[in-house]
VOPA-389327 format. One record per residue: x, y, z of N, C-alpha, C, O in turn. Coordinates in steps of 0.001 Angstrom, whole numbers, padded with zeros to 6 digits. Example, Ala and Ser with C-alpha at 12.3 -4.5 7.8 and 13.67 -1.06 7.14 Angstrom:
BEGIN
> n_x_n_y_n_z_ca_x_ca_y_ca_z_c_x_c_y_c_z_o_x_o_y_o_z
> 013190_-005690_007800_012300_-004500_007800_013200_-003300_007800_014236_-003319_008465 $
> 012850_-002250_007080_013670_-001060_007140_012900_000030_007870_013409_001138_008039 $
% end
This chain:
BEGIN
> n_x_n_y_n_z_ca_x_ca_y_ca_z_c_x_c_y_c_z_o_x_o_y_o_z
> 022856_-044883_-018442_022371_-046093_-018788_021507_-046649_-020039_020749_-045809_-020524 $
> 021501_-047781_-020570_021205_-048092_-021631_020166_-049213_-021432_019997_-049984_-020488 $
> 019353_-049034_-022911_018487_-049924_-022821_018624_-051075_-024145_018874_-050580_-025244 $
> 018489_-052362_-024072_018304_-053381_-024815_017243_-054293_-024649_016588_-054779_-023726 $
> 017342_-054375_-026419_015682_-055643_-026760_016672_-056613_-027136_017496_-056413_-028027 $
> 016572_-057881_-026316_017133_-058898_-026713_015927_-060194_-026666_014715_-060243_-026454 $
> 016871_-061058_-026951_016021_-062095_-027173_015937_-063310_-026766_016075_-064255_-027543 $
> 015716_-063445_-025572_015956_-065577_-024785_015199_-066602_-024939_014356_-066413_-025815 $
> 015155_-067579_-024463_015128_-068608_-024975_012980_-068872_-024060_012347_-067855_-023775 $
> 012578_-069787_-023901_011434_-070079_-024017_011010_-070345_-022512_009997_-069940_-021940 $
> 012262_-071296_-021909_012681_-071596_-020509_013149_-070411_-019749_012837_-070193_-018578 $
> 013949_-069620_-020509_014489_-068773_-019652_013321_-067947_-019333_013165_-067601_-018162 $
> 012643_-067656_-020060_012013_-066776_-020166_010702_-066573_-018437_010389_-065694_-017634 $
> 010339_-068213_-018753_009723_-068806_-018178_010153_-068263_-016478_009268_-067604_-015932 $
> 011030_-068433_-015919_011762_-068454_-014836_011935_-066794_-015090_011468_-066200_-014118 $
> 012477_-065855_-016124_012704_-064316_-015285_011037_-063835_-015172_010784_-062703_-014759 $
> 010023_-064699_-015535_008364_-064087_-014966_008704_-064029_-014131_008691_-062852_-013772 $
> 009345_-065083_-012936_008986_-065463_-011512_009502_-063726_-011195_008740_-062937_-010636 $
> 010420_-063473_-011499_011611_-062612_-010744_010892_-060999_-010412_009992_-060413_-011014 $
> 011620_-060630_-009325_010078_-058998_-009872_010547_-058235_-010068_009813_-057412_-010615 $
> 012017_-057741_-009879_013159_-056369_-010544_013639_-057602_-011881_014471_-058507_-011820 $
> 012855_-057234_-012879_013959_-057842_-014142_015148_-057647_-014835_015901_-058420_-015428 $
> 015160_-056044_-014565_016511_-055280_-014898_016906_-055345_-014293_017779_-056122_-014679 $
> 017148_-055106_-013160_018310_-055339_-011999_018764_-056928_-011866_019967_-057095_-011666 $
> 018024_-057986_-011946_018508_-059095_-012139_019217_-059430_-013440_019821_-060500_-013367 $
> 019282_-059003_-014246_019813_-059119_-015762_021053_-058122_-015479_022107_-058474_-016008 $
> 021074_-057292_-014951_022351_-056416_-014492_023187_-056706_-014050_024370_-056473_-014300 $
> 022350_-057691_-012760_023518_-058601_-011476_024301_-059289_-012552_025416_-058928_-012929 $
> 023602_-060344_-013031_023748_-061798_-013495_024819_-061307_-014504_025642_-062221_-014552 $
> 025240_-060227_-015400_025613_-059805_-016414_026649_-059101_-015796_027543_-058662_-016520 $
> 026698_-058894_-014467_027579_-058486_-014413_028375_-059581_-013421_029528_-059840_-013768 $
> 028056_-059997_-012667_028716_-061383_-011964_029389_-062291_-012963_030454_-062742_-012543 $
> 028944_-062789_-014534_029265_-063067_-015222_030742_-063075_-016123_031547_-063954_-016433 $
> 030593_-061067_-016445_031480_-060786_-016867_032835_-060469_-015925_033867_-060181_-016531 $
> 032855_-060510_-014632_033532_-060347_-013872_034101_-062310_-013724_035292_-062535_-013940 $
> 033384_-063237_-013450_033638_-064666_-013690_034527_-064860_-014727_035456_-065662_-014634 $
> 034244_-063965_-016042_034822_-064050_-017378_036507_-063387_-017027_037498_-063992_-017437 $
> 036586_-062488_-016472_037782_-061712_-016641_038794_-062468_-015438_040015_-062629_-015454 $
> 037815_-062840_-014444_038811_-063745_-013700_039333_-065138_-014558_040534_-065266_-014796 $
> 038868_-065622_-014767_039159_-066867_-015704_040040_-066449_-016729_040753_-067416_-016997 $
> 040404_-065244_-017600_040919_-064778_-018498_042644_-064388_-017733_043737_-064634_-018243 $
> 042451_-063930_-016809_043410_-063618_-015727_044256_-064940_-014893_045316_-064945_-014267 $
> 043728_-065514_-015059_044040_-066608_-014563_044614_-067553_-015484_045487_-068352_-015147 $
> 044076_-067460_-016785_044654_-067753_-017959_045990_-067384_-018333_046863_-068083_-018847 $
> 046010_-066325_-018037_047199_-065198_-018386_048136_-066027_-017425_048854_-066840_-018008 $
> 048239_-065970_-016221_049394_-066491_-014962_049355_-067602_-015323_050538_-067930_-015229 $
> 048587_-068826_-015842_049313_-069833_-015950_050274_-070050_-017405_051023_-070962_-017756 $
> 050005_-069199_-017831_050786_-069311_-018876_052348_-069012_-019310_053289_-069449_-019973 $
> 051770_-067545_-018121_053163_-067463_-017375_054661_-067452_-016817_055830_-067074_-016890 $
> 053077_-068591_-015857_054730_-069332_-014570_054831_-070498_-016251_055934_-070324_-016768 $
> 054265_-071158_-016777_054739_-071900_-017642_055724_-071839_-019066_056096_-072710_-019852 $
> 055994_-070025_-018959_056840_-069779_-020010_058238_-069301_-018537_059241_-068735_-018973 $
> 058209_-069454_-017604_058597_-069382_-017035_059463_-070580_-015745_060110_-070174_-014781 $
> 059318_-071491_-015960_059369_-073007_-015668_060501_-073147_-015589_061156_-073355_-014568 $
> 060943_-073024_-016912_062730_-073838_-017479_063597_-072967_-015912_064040_-073413_-014853 $
> 063465_-071005_-016761_064310_-070515_-016360_064222_-071045_-014460_065353_-071410_-014141 $
> 063417_-071137_-013475_063007_-071229_-012457_063472_-072446_-012287_064060_-072509_-011208 $
> 063476_-073421_-012847_063878_-074756_-012775_065433_-074547_-012460_065877_-075108_-011458 $
> 066486_-073595_-013438_067405_-073753_-013290_067927_-072567_-012751_068898_-072170_-013395 $
> 067589_-071789_-011694_067787_-071013_-010719_067636_-072046_-009368_068456_-072166_-008458 $
> 066632_-072590_-009486_066920_-073522_-008447_067760_-074732_-008022_068164_-074912_-006873 $
> 068023_-075700_-009265_069737_-075874_-009365_070579_-075741_-008790_071137_-076438_-007942 $
> 070905_-074095_-009516_071552_-073089_-008796_071801_-073191_-007480_072855_-073535_-006946 $
> 070761_-072870_-006967_070852_-072148_-005329_070942_-073792_-004634_071392_-073599_-003505 $
> 070791_-074795_-004755_070684_-076311_-004566_072580_-076719_-004660_073319_-077170_-003783 $
> 072740_-076507_-005442_074200_-077266_-006102_075177_-075840_-004651_076151_-076185_-003983 $
> 074524_-074389_-004560_075110_-073556_-003736_075289_-073717_-002638_076378_-073510_-002101 $
> 074060_-074207_-001930_073671_-074847_-000879_074303_-076089_-000447_074972_-076276_000569 $
> 074191_-076387_-000782_075360_-078138_-000877_076417_-077596_-000079_076654_-077456_001121 $
> 077072_-077292_-001385_078700_-076761_-001278_079124_-075632_-000059_080285_-075294_000173 $
> 077848_-075103_000701_078294_-074416_001861_078132_-075374_003131_078563_-075120_004256 $
> 077557_-076315_002815_077175_-077219_004055_078933_-078229_004319_079039_-079059_005222 $
% end
């Protein structure tokens, strides 16, 4: 467990004053935010990967369509 000394805006401080267990609340909030950031990065990488192979996929699909038409 680590201890941090942070500075936050007055508006957030006023809202945080209403929370009974501030440390747990802040830890949970940060954990949720970090998880969301990881998921957004994974989504970005997946989109990038799909775009990178799009032309190859289109070529393979065209080949399969030709093969399918020939067999009918």
